C-alpha positions, 0 to 999 in steps of 0.5 A: 418607869421611875423605880431607880430614882424613887430607890435612890432618893428614899435611900439619900432620905433615910439618911437625915432620919432622927437629926435634929439639925442638919449641918452644910455638910449633910446638906451637901451629901443630901444634894450630891446624892440626889445630883448622882440619882438625877444623872442616873435617871437620864436628866438633863444636866442643865436641869441638874444644876439648876433644880440642886442649886435651888434645892441647896439654896432653900436647904439652907435657909430659914424653913429648915434651920428653924424647922422642928423636922429639918429631914421632912422639910428637905422631902418637901423642898425637893417635891416642891422643886420636882413639881415646878421642872415637871412644870408647875401646874396641870395645863388644860386643853384650850378650846376653840369659841367656835367648834371644831376645835382642832388638835395637831399630833406632831413627832417622830416614827414610832413615837406611838401617835396613831395609837394615842390619837385614838387615846386622846379621842376615847379621852374627848368622848369621856369629857362629853365631847363629840371628837373626830380623828383624821388620817394625814399620816399618808406614808406609813403602810396600813397607817390608815387602817390602823387609825381606821381599827383604834377609832373604831375600838375607841368608838369615835368617827375617822375621816380617812378619804384617800388609801395612804400607802403613799397615795394622797394628799396629807395637807388637802385630807387636813383641809378637808376635814375641817368642812367635814366635822363642820358638816357632820357637827363634830367639835373636836378635831384630832389630826394624826400625822406623819412621823419619821426615823429622824428630824429631816427638812421634809418632815418639818415642811409637811408638819408646818404646811399642815399646821398652815392649812389647818390652823390647831387650836394646840399643836401637841408633841407626841414623846416616846418617854423611853428614848432618853435625852434624844427626846429633848433635842428632838422637842427642841428641834420641832418648837424651832421649826414647827411649834407645839403648845404642849407635851404628850409622853407615850409609854411612861409604863416601859421600864427607862430612866424617865429621864425625858420627863422630867427634862422637857418641860424644863428644857422646851418651856412646854409643858408636858399635857397628857401621860399614856402609861398603858397599852389599852385605849383608857390607860391614858389621862391628863397630867399632873406634875404634883402627883408624879412628883409625889409618885417618885418620892414613894409619897403615893397618887391618891387623888388618881385612885379616887378618881378612878374609884369615883368612875367606877363606883357609884355612891349608892353603892357604896353606901350599901355596902357599907351598910353592909359591913356594919351590920352584926360582924359583917353577916349580910356582906355575902360573896354576891357582894364580894364577887360585885367588889372584885369585878369593881376593883377589876374595872378600875385597872391592873390591882399592881397599879392601884397598890402602887399609887397608895402611899410607901407602896415602893417598900413592898413593890417586888411583892407588888410585881408579883401579885398575879393578875389571874388570880381574880379571875380564878376567884370569879369562877369558883364563886360563880360555880357556887349555888345562890344559897351557897353565896349567901352562906358560905357556912354551908359549904362542905366538904362534898360541895368543895369537891362539886365547886372545883370541878365546876371551877377547874381549880383544886378542892383546897382552893375553893377551902382557901377562898371561903377562909380568906372570905371570912377573915376579909369580911371579918377585917372590913367589918371592924373598919366599917364599924371604926375599930380601925385595920388590925396588924397595922400599928402606928397608923392614926385611926387605924388602931394598933395592931393585934395586942391593942385590940384586945386590950380594947375588947377586955376594956370594953367588957369591963365597960359593959360589967360596970353598971353605970347607966351615963357610962353605957351612954357615953359609949353608945354614942361614941361607938355612933359617932364612930360608925358614922365617920366610918360610913362617910370614910368609903365603901369599907369605911377606911378613913384617909390616911397621911403615913408612908411608913407601913406594910400590908397587914398579915390578912391583906397579904393572906388575901391575896393570896 
C-alpha cells in the first residue's frame, strides 16, 4: 500500500547523503519533496501542513545543525513525525472489570466488518480470552450466515437467534447477547452491526440505539483503508453522530495510496488500534505506529518478524537446529531438518511479506514480489519423495535415484539436482554463519563477514596461524572461536546476529537458494 510513498521518500533522502551541512535551501527542497509525496499518497491536506511545519522547524534546529550526519538526523525526524501522525504509542483494548467486555463494530457497508469480527475473535482467543460473536447485521442478505461461517473457521462461538435478511430487531439481539454471554461464561462480546452505502440518519440512529442498549467498553470504527479521503470524512461523521474509541483499518494489503491510514488518527483524534493486512483470519494484529513508520521509510519491521517467529519456533527446536548447523560443516543438518525449517517458515505467512519486513528490502521489492510461493510446495514434494536414507545422506543421490524422485514428485530430473545443490550451498552458508564466520557475499555488514575475497583472506591467515606452533597463540584463537560460536548460538536458529544496516542486497547464495 505504501510502496509509492516509500519510493518517493527514499529518493528524497538519497539526495541528502554525503552532505556535511544542510543549508536552508536543502531543507526547503526536502520539505517540498516530502509534501508532494504525502499529497500523492492522498494524505489529508491539514495533516500534510502540520507534518511539514514540524519537520521544517525541527530540521532548522540544533539537533540537525550540530549533528555529525545531518541527513540521517532528518530521516530520524521524519520517522518520529510519522509515528506522531499515526497516533504515537500503541493503543491497547480496555477490558471491563466485570466480564463480559463488550466491543461494538461500526462502519460503512463493504468495509469488512463481518470478516473482521472473525479475525478479532481469533486474535482474542489467541490472547487467552473466550469471545462471543453477535450477529446484529440483520438487513444485509446472508450477513448472519457469513458471520456463522467466519466464527466456525475461527473456532469461536456465535450468537445468532434471528435469521436476518430483514427479519429481527438488532437492538434486542444485542441486549439479549449480554445475558447469554454471562450465562455461558464468555468474557468478551463482539457485536457486528449493520452498515450502509453512505452516511444517513437511519444508520446513525440504529448504531446509537445498539450503543445505548449494550453500553460497549470499546466502539471500534472499521475503515476500508482503500477509500482514501472519504474514510476521513466518514470517520468524522461517525465520531460526531455516534462516537467511537478506536479505529480498525481493513484491507491494508491493497494497492491504494494509504492516505486514510496516515490521516485518520490525526484528524479524528482517535488512534488506530488494529489493522487487517490480508484475507486470512490470522492476518490481523494490533497496530503499532512506530513499526508502520519504519516500514514506510524502508527500515523494516524486525519486531513484528521476531514476534511471528516466536509464535512459530520453539526455543528448544531453535537450539537443536543451531547445534546441528554448528557441527562440522553442518553435516548433521539433513534434508529432514531443512524440510521442517521450511514448513515452520511457511507457517509464519507469505515469504514475500516476511522478506518485506527486513530493512532495505524496498530496493529489491520487484524481485520479492516475483517470488513464487508454490516453490516451497514443490521443494517439499521432492524431499518427501526421497527415502529416509537419501534425506539423511543426500550425497548418495545418483542419476537413477534422481529419476525415481522426480517421477514421484512430478517434476523434472533437473529440479531434483538443483534442489540438492541448493541444499548443500545453503547448508554451507548457514553453517558458516552459525560458527560466527559471517555471511559470504555480503560486504559492508557489521558482524557478517566481508564478502568472498575477505573470507578467503581470513582462511589463509587461519592456516598460517595454525602453522605457527605457538601454544599460547593457539589457545587464544580457540577461545575466540568458542566465544564466537556461543554468541552465534544466542542469535537465533541460524546464529544470525541482529543487524542495523539498511543498505544491502540479498547475497548470491540466497538468490540462488530462492531460485
